[in-house]
VEXMI-262125 format. One record per residue: residue number from 1; y, z, x of N, C-alpha, C in turn. Coordinates in Angstrom, 3 decimals. Layout:
<sites>
{site NUM,{Y,Z,X},{Y,Z,X},{Y,Z,X}}
...
</sites>
This chain:
<sites>
{site 1,{109.967,30.530,-73.857},{108.919,30.073,-72.705},{108.114,29.076,-73.327}}
{site 2,{107.221,28.152,-72.742},{106.408,27.050,-73.144},{105.168,27.762,-73.611}}
{site 3,{104.316,27.254,-74.840},{103.260,27.600,-75.480},{102.196,27.443,-74.354}}
{site 4,{102.440,26.323,-73.428},{102.017,25.515,-72.465},{102.068,26.217,-70.797}}
{site 5,{100.784,26.131,-70.254},{100.525,26.895,-69.001},{100.107,25.415,-67.878}}
{site 6,{101.306,24.805,-67.077},{100.383,24.148,-66.472},{99.964,24.303,-64.771}}
{site 7,{98.791,24.214,-64.399},{98.376,24.463,-63.568},{97.745,23.879,-62.639}}
{site 8,{97.990,23.655,-61.017},{98.173,22.651,-60.051},{96.279,22.922,-59.855}}
{site 9,{95.646,21.849,-59.205},{94.456,21.879,-59.226},{94.124,22.690,-57.462}}
{site 10,{94.856,22.417,-56.853},{95.450,22.881,-55.738},{95.000,24.352,-55.758}}
{site 11,{95.758,25.283,-56.701},{95.955,26.227,-56.893},{94.691,27.157,-57.450}}
{site 12,{93.911,26.364,-57.840},{92.752,26.751,-58.721},{91.705,27.020,-57.256}}
{site 13,{91.987,26.293,-56.686},{90.727,26.429,-55.814},{91.185,26.680,-54.280}}
{site 14,{92.361,27.177,-54.474},{92.830,28.340,-53.396},{92.261,29.176,-52.716}}
{site 15,{92.288,30.047,-52.091},{91.368,31.253,-50.986},{92.029,32.315,-51.583}}
{site 16,{93.625,32.079,-52.052},{94.718,33.065,-52.349},{94.032,33.200,-53.948}}
{site 17,{94.054,32.030,-54.616},{93.940,32.867,-56.067},{92.705,33.449,-56.585}}
{site 18,{91.658,32.482,-55.707},{90.313,32.989,-56.342},{90.096,34.994,-55.473}}
{site 19,{91.136,35.371,-54.928},{90.586,36.246,-54.650},{91.643,36.927,-55.100}}
{site 20,{91.788,37.127,-56.376},{93.001,37.702,-57.030},{92.402,38.932,-57.692}}
{site 21,{92.612,40.245,-57.929},{91.621,40.820,-59.229},{92.122,40.659,-60.705}}
{site 22,{91.651,41.011,-61.433},{91.602,41.025,-62.466},{93.196,41.212,-63.202}}
{site 23,{93.761,41.674,-63.452},{94.626,42.766,-63.363},{95.959,41.285,-62.773}}
{site 24,{95.893,41.264,-61.696},{96.553,40.438,-60.603},{96.891,38.933,-61.385}}
{site 25,{95.335,38.891,-61.925},{95.159,37.409,-62.260},{96.248,37.478,-64.076}}
{site 26,{96.065,37.852,-64.808},{96.837,38.564,-66.167},{97.813,38.582,-65.820}}
{site 27,{98.635,38.877,-64.953},{99.972,39.170,-64.691},{100.267,37.725,-64.490}}
{site 28,{99.787,37.397,-63.242},{100.429,36.091,-62.623},{99.821,34.728,-64.153}}
{site 29,{98.917,34.628,-65.032},{99.626,34.123,-66.158},{100.661,34.430,-66.683}}
{site 30,{101.381,35.845,-67.125},{101.881,36.155,-67.975},{103.283,35.217,-67.159}}
{site 31,{103.492,35.608,-65.860},{104.934,34.534,-64.814},{104.409,33.503,-65.411}}
{site 32,{103.476,32.765,-65.171},{103.067,30.856,-65.369},{104.510,30.918,-67.024}}
{site 33,{103.713,31.848,-67.659},{104.176,31.398,-69.440},{105.658,31.206,-69.299}}
{site 34,{106.488,32.174,-68.436},{107.842,32.344,-68.561},{108.321,31.367,-68.225}}
{site 35,{108.132,30.644,-67.264},{108.260,29.685,-66.547},{109.375,28.615,-67.483}}
{site 36,{110.349,28.517,-66.892},{111.058,27.231,-67.903},{111.273,25.870,-67.382}}
{site 37,{110.067,24.920,-67.647},{109.741,23.961,-67.018},{110.598,22.734,-67.149}}
{site 38,{111.448,22.269,-65.916},{111.965,20.893,-66.310},{111.975,19.761,-65.565}}
{site 39,{112.031,18.596,-66.388},{111.146,17.325,-65.413},{112.564,16.748,-64.645}}
{site 40,{112.308,15.923,-63.598},{113.526,15.711,-62.702},{112.719,14.413,-62.203}}
{site 41,{113.765,13.215,-62.929},{113.671,11.495,-62.913},{113.463,11.501,-61.072}}
{site 42,{113.260,10.425,-61.354},{112.981,10.465,-59.411},{113.078,7.892,-59.617}}
{site 43,{113.687,7.918,-59.050},{114.033,6.519,-59.093},{112.724,5.845,-58.681}}
{site 44,{112.215,6.343,-57.482},{111.042,5.284,-56.500},{110.047,6.036,-56.776}}
{site 45,{109.729,6.866,-57.164},{108.244,7.764,-57.593},{108.178,8.179,-58.867}}
{site 46,{106.612,8.940,-59.351},{106.872,9.851,-60.597},{107.940,10.583,-60.802}}
{site 47,{108.049,11.167,-61.929},{108.906,11.921,-62.220},{108.473,13.798,-62.024}}
{site 48,{109.294,14.994,-61.135},{108.562,16.042,-60.641},{108.763,16.797,-61.607}}
{site 49,{108.174,17.696,-61.830},{109.139,19.640,-62.696},{109.472,20.449,-61.946}}
{site 50,{110.444,20.951,-62.406},{111.180,21.783,-61.524},{110.953,23.005,-62.077}}
{site 51,{110.697,24.397,-62.144},{110.837,25.531,-62.565},{112.366,26.079,-62.994}}
{site 52,{113.078,26.207,-63.994},{114.536,25.997,-64.313},{114.986,27.286,-64.086}}
{site 53,{114.620,28.223,-64.689},{114.244,29.617,-64.403},{114.016,30.370,-62.808}}
{site 54,{113.828,29.965,-62.168},{112.947,30.931,-61.015},{113.934,31.145,-60.487}}
{site 55,{113.755,32.296,-60.006},{114.318,33.509,-59.763},{115.569,34.030,-60.317}}
{site 56,{114.939,34.335,-61.857},{115.650,34.812,-63.267},{114.743,35.151,-64.010}}
{site 57,{113.653,34.954,-63.124},{111.756,35.813,-64.243},{111.866,37.353,-64.081}}
{site 58,{112.113,37.782,-65.781},{111.845,39.311,-65.437},{110.440,39.424,-66.430}}
{site 59,{109.802,40.193,-65.466},{108.308,41.008,-66.530},{108.959,42.543,-66.477}}
{site 60,{109.394,43.008,-67.595},{109.360,44.875,-67.499},{107.670,45.169,-67.736}}
{site 61,{107.768,46.840,-67.246},{107.004,47.930,-67.491},{106.801,48.198,-68.501}}
{site 62,{107.743,47.548,-69.407},{107.562,48.126,-71.276},{106.904,47.267,-71.479}}
{site 63,{107.148,45.853,-71.336},{106.022,44.671,-72.111},{104.781,44.181,-71.328}}
{site 64,{104.515,45.095,-70.065},{103.256,44.868,-69.734},{102.709,46.217,-70.609}}
{site 65,{102.995,47.152,-70.678},{102.511,47.908,-71.835},{102.036,47.610,-72.728}}
{site 66,{102.680,47.179,-73.562},{102.259,46.505,-75.160},{101.003,44.879,-75.009}}
{site 67,{101.219,44.900,-73.832},{99.715,43.863,-73.526},{98.404,44.712,-73.078}}
{site 68,{98.824,45.824,-72.690},{97.709,46.890,-72.460},{97.527,47.148,-70.915}}
{site 69,{98.549,46.585,-70.078},{98.706,46.482,-68.854},{99.301,48.179,-68.536}}
{site 70,{98.758,49.223,-67.992},{99.231,50.448,-67.062},{99.879,50.742,-66.184}}
{site 71,{100.850,51.382,-65.873},{101.779,50.716,-65.013},{101.604,51.107,-63.636}}
{site 72,{100.296,51.792,-63.838},{99.862,51.372,-62.216},{98.535,50.289,-61.721}}
{site 73,{97.974,49.692,-62.491},{97.798,48.827,-62.392},{98.742,47.227,-62.634}}
{site 74,{99.963,47.320,-63.366},{101.389,46.298,-63.412},{101.466,46.786,-61.711}}
{site 75,{101.667,48.026,-61.339},{102.715,48.020,-60.266},{101.411,47.536,-59.099}}
{site 76,{100.281,47.677,-59.467},{99.612,47.570,-57.940},{99.345,45.364,-58.377}}
{site 77,{99.369,44.848,-59.378},{99.142,43.455,-59.464},{100.432,42.986,-58.766}}
{site 78,{101.899,43.021,-59.317},{102.894,42.876,-58.642},{102.690,42.781,-56.878}}
{site 79,{102.231,43.956,-56.832},{102.377,43.799,-55.463},{101.167,42.853,-54.532}}
{site 80,{100.203,42.744,-55.113},{99.157,41.575,-54.809},{99.827,40.349,-54.685}}
{site 81,{100.531,40.239,-56.003},{100.904,38.567,-56.033},{102.145,37.849,-54.913}}
{site 82,{102.841,39.208,-54.398},{104.232,38.885,-53.426},{103.155,38.966,-52.181}}
{site 83,{101.764,39.866,-51.884},{101.546,40.270,-50.550},{100.957,38.471,-50.389}}
{site 84,{100.371,38.228,-51.015},{98.971,36.877,-51.581},{100.457,35.800,-51.746}}
{site 85,{101.303,35.346,-51.558},{102.186,34.514,-51.698},{102.690,33.728,-52.734}}
{site 86,{102.130,34.588,-54.448},{102.418,33.986,-55.517},{104.314,34.339,-56.068}}
{site 87,{104.248,35.514,-55.560},{105.881,35.386,-56.090},{106.974,36.111,-54.868}}
{site 88,{107.775,36.477,-55.142},{108.878,36.683,-54.093},{109.376,37.562,-55.384}}
{site 89,{110.268,38.729,-55.020},{111.758,39.048,-55.937},{113.245,38.588,-55.399}}
{site 90,{114.261,38.549,-56.012},{115.036,37.818,-55.586},{115.982,38.892,-55.971}}
{site 91,{115.922,39.847,-56.939},{117.191,41.115,-57.510},{116.570,42.357,-57.350}}
{site 92,{116.099,43.459,-56.803},{115.809,44.845,-56.718},{116.183,45.315,-58.042}}
{site 93,{115.696,45.343,-59.330},{116.696,46.476,-59.761},{116.390,47.668,-60.358}}
{site 94,{117.697,48.111,-60.537},{117.582,50.494,-60.916},{116.484,50.327,-62.169}}
{site 95,{116.129,49.898,-62.818},{116.149,50.413,-63.882},{116.737,51.162,-65.030}}
{site 96,{115.633,51.760,-65.504},{116.338,52.873,-66.297},{116.951,52.311,-68.150}}
{site 97,{118.045,52.765,-68.047},{118.921,52.129,-69.627},{119.871,51.306,-68.871}}
{site 98,{120.038,50.913,-68.193},{121.350,50.041,-67.508},{120.955,48.640,-67.502}}
{site 99,{119.896,48.649,-67.667},{119.387,47.376,-68.141},{119.389,46.446,-66.681}}
{site 100,{119.079,47.081,-65.706},{119.201,45.822,-64.673},{117.864,45.837,-64.164}}
{site 101,{117.211,44.973,-64.678},{115.364,44.724,-64.241},{115.093,43.566,-63.156}}
{site 102,{114.305,43.708,-62.141},{113.967,43.475,-60.979},{113.610,41.471,-61.911}}
{site 103,{114.079,40.467,-60.804},{113.833,39.170,-61.200},{113.166,38.711,-60.042}}
{site 104,{112.538,37.923,-60.846},{111.293,37.505,-59.817},{111.696,35.834,-59.747}}
{site 105,{110.856,35.253,-58.622},{111.076,33.761,-58.070},{109.335,33.104,-58.322}}
{site 106,{108.689,32.158,-58.978},{107.009,32.222,-58.682},{107.756,30.725,-57.213}}
{site 107,{106.694,31.466,-56.462},{106.379,31.221,-54.857},{105.521,30.161,-54.719}}
{site 108,{105.751,29.504,-53.561},{104.070,28.588,-53.489},{103.225,29.014,-52.234}}
{site 109,{103.968,30.262,-51.239},{103.902,30.207,-49.665},{101.820,30.400,-49.802}}
{site 110,{101.382,30.646,-51.016},{100.022,30.992,-51.397},{98.816,29.967,-50.977}}
{site 111,{99.801,28.788,-50.643},{99.109,27.365,-49.770},{98.946,27.780,-48.905}}
{site 112,{99.150,28.739,-47.838},{98.830,29.014,-46.325},{98.032,30.100,-46.276}}
{site 113,{97.849,30.846,-47.334},{97.378,32.183,-46.678},{96.489,32.038,-46.295}}
{site 114,{96.233,32.937,-45.462},{94.461,33.465,-44.685},{95.389,31.853,-43.365}}
{site 115,{96.089,31.831,-42.960},{96.642,30.775,-41.772},{97.785,31.662,-41.064}}
{site 116,{97.528,30.943,-39.980},{98.551,32.016,-38.885},{100.059,31.195,-39.530}}
{site 117,{100.533,29.963,-39.994},{101.555,29.405,-40.881},{101.871,30.000,-42.294}}
{site 118,{101.147,31.646,-42.290},{101.723,32.117,-43.752},{102.602,33.351,-43.806}}
{site 119,{103.935,32.438,-44.189},{104.841,34.013,-44.338},{105.014,35.242,-45.366}}
{site 120,{105.153,36.312,-44.934},{105.251,37.659,-46.042},{106.241,37.544,-46.967}}
{site 121,{106.630,38.024,-48.038},{107.345,37.995,-48.683},{108.844,38.687,-48.282}}
{site 122,{109.985,38.201,-48.751},{111.167,37.782,-48.270},{111.929,39.465,-49.150}}
{site 123,{111.655,39.475,-50.259},{111.613,41.028,-50.324},{110.864,41.355,-50.777}}
{site 124,{110.099,42.099,-50.270},{109.121,43.192,-51.124},{109.382,44.340,-51.761}}
{site 125,{108.632,44.706,-53.166},{109.007,46.050,-54.056},{109.199,46.947,-53.219}}
{site 126,{110.604,47.353,-53.439},{110.808,48.246,-52.799},{110.639,49.833,-53.624}}
{site 127,{110.237,50.941,-52.581},{109.605,51.998,-53.584},{110.977,52.920,-54.457}}
{site 128,{110.311,52.905,-55.185},{111.464,53.493,-56.262},{111.519,55.406,-55.984}}
{site 129,{112.845,55.491,-55.345},{112.889,56.529,-55.268},{114.243,57.476,-55.973}}
{site 130,{114.669,56.564,-57.313},{115.560,57.378,-58.050},{115.141,59.091,-58.775}}
{site 131,{116.384,59.721,-58.539},{115.856,61.412,-59.326},{116.251,61.468,-60.190}}
{site 132,{117.389,60.480,-60.612},{118.325,60.821,-61.531},{118.103,60.198,-63.043}}
{site 133,{117.041,59.102,-62.964},{116.665,58.493,-64.460},{115.719,57.557,-63.861}}
{site 134,{115.031,57.412,-64.816},{113.953,56.549,-64.736},{113.013,57.447,-65.300}}
{site 135,{111.452,56.026,-65.068},{110.350,56.840,-65.330},{110.188,57.615,-63.760}}
{site 136,{110.494,57.922,-62.528},{110.308,58.222,-61.626},{110.647,59.582,-61.588}}
{site 137,{111.729,60.152,-62.025},{112.814,60.948,-62.582},{111.734,61.668,-63.550}}
{site 138,{111.170,61.224,-64.708},{110.741,61.999,-65.628},{109.625,62.177,-64.892}}
{site 139,{108.892,61.370,-64.432},{107.249,61.517,-63.699},{107.338,63.097,-62.744}}
{site 140,{108.630,62.772,-61.500},{109.043,63.982,-60.737},{108.479,64.976,-61.493}}
{site 141,{110.297,65.029,-62.637},{110.096,66.251,-63.130},{109.134,67.422,-63.854}}
{site 142,{108.544,66.277,-64.252},{107.424,66.386,-65.018},{105.903,67.002,-64.021}}
{site 143,{105.839,66.751,-62.838},{105.069,67.405,-61.942},{105.278,69.005,-61.463}}
{site 144,{106.884,68.899,-61.237},{107.740,70.210,-60.701},{107.103,71.019,-61.674}}
{site 145,{107.266,70.557,-63.064},{106.817,71.852,-64.089},{105.866,72.627,-63.898}}
{site 146,{104.905,71.467,-63.459},{103.287,71.605,-63.947},{102.805,72.654,-62.938}}
{site 147,{103.523,72.421,-61.845},{103.171,73.459,-60.307},{104.049,74.598,-60.254}}
{site 148,{103.376,76.016,-59.734},{103.830,76.771,-60.285},{103.593,77.799,-58.842}}
{site 149,{104.615,78.254,-57.962},{104.634,78.586,-56.173},{104.508,80.056,-56.578}}
{site 150,{104.297,80.783,-56.092},{104.034,82.001,-56.332},{105.188,82.487,-54.858}}
{site 151,{105.707,82.887,-55.139},{106.246,83.645,-53.452},{105.495,85.212,-53.406}}
{site 152,{105.144,85.166,-52.249},{104.950,87.331,-51.941},{105.659,87.962,-51.794}}
{site 153,{105.352,88.822,-52.877},{106.386,90.341,-52.864},{106.397,90.369,-51.810}}
{site 154,{107.611,91.456,-51.739},{108.145,92.122,-50.530},{107.505,93.426,-50.418}}
{site 155,{106.924,93.690,-49.367},{106.259,95.108,-49.300},{107.158,95.887,-48.617}}
{site 156,{107.537,97.380,-49.672},{108.328,98.329,-48.984},{108.032,99.516,-49.330}}
{site 157,{108.167,100.045,-47.655},{107.673,101.526,-47.375},{108.384,102.253,-47.578}}
{site 158,{107.790,103.788,-48.429},{108.394,104.531,-48.623},{107.278,105.581,-48.661}}
{site 159,{108.267,107.189,-48.884},{107.193,108.787,-48.449},{107.189,108.776,-49.418}}
{site 160,{107.502,107.949,-50.621},{107.397,108.706,-51.685},{105.829,107.692,-52.872}}
{site 161,{105.149,108.693,-53.443},{104.569,107.619,-54.011},{105.073,106.968,-55.199}}
{site 162,{104.163,106.109,-56.032},{104.153,105.849,-57.356},{103.734,106.408,-58.286}}
{site 163,{104.486,107.076,-59.624},{103.754,107.709,-60.513},{103.835,106.479,-61.661}}
{site 164,{103.037,106.894,-63.063},{103.716,106.061,-63.995},{104.106,106.246,-65.064}}
{site 165,{105.161,107.329,-64.514},{106.932,107.918,-65.267},{107.942,107.269,-64.166}}
{site 166,{107.320,106.536,-63.062},{108.688,106.091,-62.366},{109.511,107.038,-61.623}}
{site 167,{109.190,108.500,-61.612},{109.118,109.766,-60.650},{108.868,109.254,-59.187}}
{site 168,{109.253,110.131,-58.323},{108.287,110.018,-56.666},{108.097,111.189,-56.663}}
{site 169,{106.723,111.156,-55.881},{106.748,112.275,-55.788},{106.460,112.456,-54.340}}
{site 170,{106.905,113.484,-53.645},{107.130,113.795,-52.211},{105.699,113.981,-51.693}}
{site 171,{104.782,112.306,-50.619},{103.965,112.718,-50.270},{103.683,113.771,-48.529}}
{site 172,{104.819,113.078,-48.264},{104.845,113.777,-46.670},{106.115,114.614,-46.181}}
{site 173,{106.256,115.485,-45.562},{107.022,116.215,-45.076},{106.823,117.081,-44.022}}
{site 174,{108.025,116.979,-43.267},{108.544,118.197,-42.370},{107.750,119.571,-42.625}}
{site 175,{107.975,119.615,-43.010},{107.444,120.634,-43.632},{106.114,121.042,-43.738}}
{site 176,{105.395,122.259,-43.579},{104.216,122.577,-44.334},{103.405,122.293,-45.822}}
{site 177,{102.487,121.926,-46.535},{102.238,121.605,-47.647},{102.017,122.828,-48.084}}
{site 178,{101.331,123.806,-47.430},{100.552,124.971,-47.986},{101.428,126.211,-48.010}}
{site 179,{101.182,126.765,-49.395},{102.271,128.082,-49.498},{102.475,129.374,-48.831}}
{site 180,{103.990,129.103,-48.815},{103.993,130.108,-47.732},{103.271,131.699,-48.184}}
{site 181,{102.330,131.932,-47.271},{101.647,132.928,-47.081},{103.023,134.197,-46.857}}
{site 182,{102.543,135.651,-47.462},{103.201,136.723,-47.664},{103.258,137.872,-46.160}}
{site 183,{104.246,138.174,-45.356},{103.641,138.920,-44.766},{103.228,139.723,-44.873}}
{site 184,{101.333,140.276,-43.998},{100.759,141.239,-44.885},{100.787,141.823,-43.218}}
{site 185,{100.801,141.531,-42.531},{100.476,142.103,-40.810},{101.031,143.665,-41.507}}
{site 186,{99.466,144.463,-40.556},{99.211,145.385,-40.463},{99.500,145.866,-38.715}}
{site 187,{100.316,146.946,-38.843},{100.739,147.387,-36.937},{99.438,148.630,-37.282}}
{site 188,{99.781,149.146,-35.446},{98.304,149.931,-35.800},{98.871,151.396,-36.371}}
{site 189,{100.192,151.416,-35.955},{100.493,152.943,-37.088},{100.008,152.657,-38.345}}
{site 190,{99.907,151.674,-38.853},{100.004,151.878,-40.118},{98.432,152.463,-40.607}}
{site 191,{97.959,151.193,-39.535},{96.540,151.171,-39.975},{96.078,152.915,-39.386}}
{site 192,{96.685,153.689,-38.477},{96.045,154.806,-38.582},{96.700,155.541,-39.268}}
{site 193,{97.832,155.505,-40.165},{98.142,156.174,-41.294},{97.217,156.167,-42.638}}
{site 194,{96.722,155.111,-42.710},{95.893,154.883,-43.398},{94.701,155.266,-43.794}}
{site 195,{94.115,155.205,-42.799},{92.697,156.136,-41.804},{92.808,157.594,-41.609}}
{site 196,{93.605,157.726,-41.678},{94.408,159.423,-41.664},{95.276,159.744,-42.547}}
{site 197,{94.714,160.107,-43.451},{96.457,160.807,-44.341},{96.885,162.313,-43.468}}
{site 198,{98.134,162.174,-43.880},{99.038,162.920,-43.192},{98.088,164.609,-43.430}}
{site 199,{97.937,165.573,-42.775},{97.863,166.955,-42.468},{98.957,167.794,-42.879}}
{site 200,{98.423,168.759,-43.774},{99.648,169.254,-44.518},{99.435,170.716,-43.074}}
{site 201,{100.429,170.935,-42.907},{101.092,171.894,-41.683},{100.631,173.937,-42.756}}
{site 202,{99.922,173.862,-41.076},{99.751,175.529,-42.126},{100.217,176.589,-41.563}}
{site 203,{101.293,176.381,-40.336},{101.886,177.493,-40.163},{103.723,176.954,-39.797}}
{site 204,{104.548,177.384,-39.621},{105.852,176.820,-39.180},{106.511,177.696,-38.029}}
{site 205,{107.189,177.462,-37.368},{107.904,177.490,-35.952},{108.331,178.311,-36.486}}
{site 206,{109.510,178.624,-37.473},{110.237,179.815,-37.516},{109.713,181.267,-37.732}}
{site 207,{108.363,181.295,-38.651},{107.969,183.034,-38.536},{106.383,182.643,-37.628}}
{site 208,{105.676,183.102,-37.567},{104.904,183.714,-36.787},{103.463,183.861,-38.122}}
{site 209,{104.161,183.695,-39.347},{103.025,184.102,-40.408},{102.262,182.964,-40.654}}
{site 210,{100.725,183.081,-40.779},{99.857,182.272,-40.868},{99.999,181.839,-42.321}}
{site 211,{100.057,180.770,-42.843},{100.141,180.740,-44.551},{98.847,180.432,-45.020}}
</sites>
């Protein structure tokens, strides 16, 4: 990387450049530092400068974090630079341990920003939908573990009441819950016998003698 950063005067005066927020400006300057400038000689005019590594520039999240730029701020800065014509993506990397990093090119679409001739980025940043590895997988797993879902307990109706000992006691039954009463029905004859004790016979049919 060159120690010097070359900036065009038109860039500093452009509406797109002046509308960038703090993080987008810092990230864009980092991209300019990653350029490998090469002079191209012209026969009848002054020499031009081209970006030799344009389309092969990488800037991973890990390096942005070392410079004090959070992951969300870095992601939003990349989106803004793509939206306003400063960057474009030439290869969408998969990240993770594979080392397949996203490659960028420094674009000049910013010159037409805010005009009808402005062109959108050819390859906008794709949303990371990885589920097996990388930061998104770790974040999704952490979020899933932090949320507990309660499933409603199945209500089981029963005729038995639950006691602390785990034994069931019958609450309802077809039979009467009152204890069986003894059959103490009193008949007319018994009542008569109770009220009038049996009289002793004073005479006998076999004899006329009175006792």
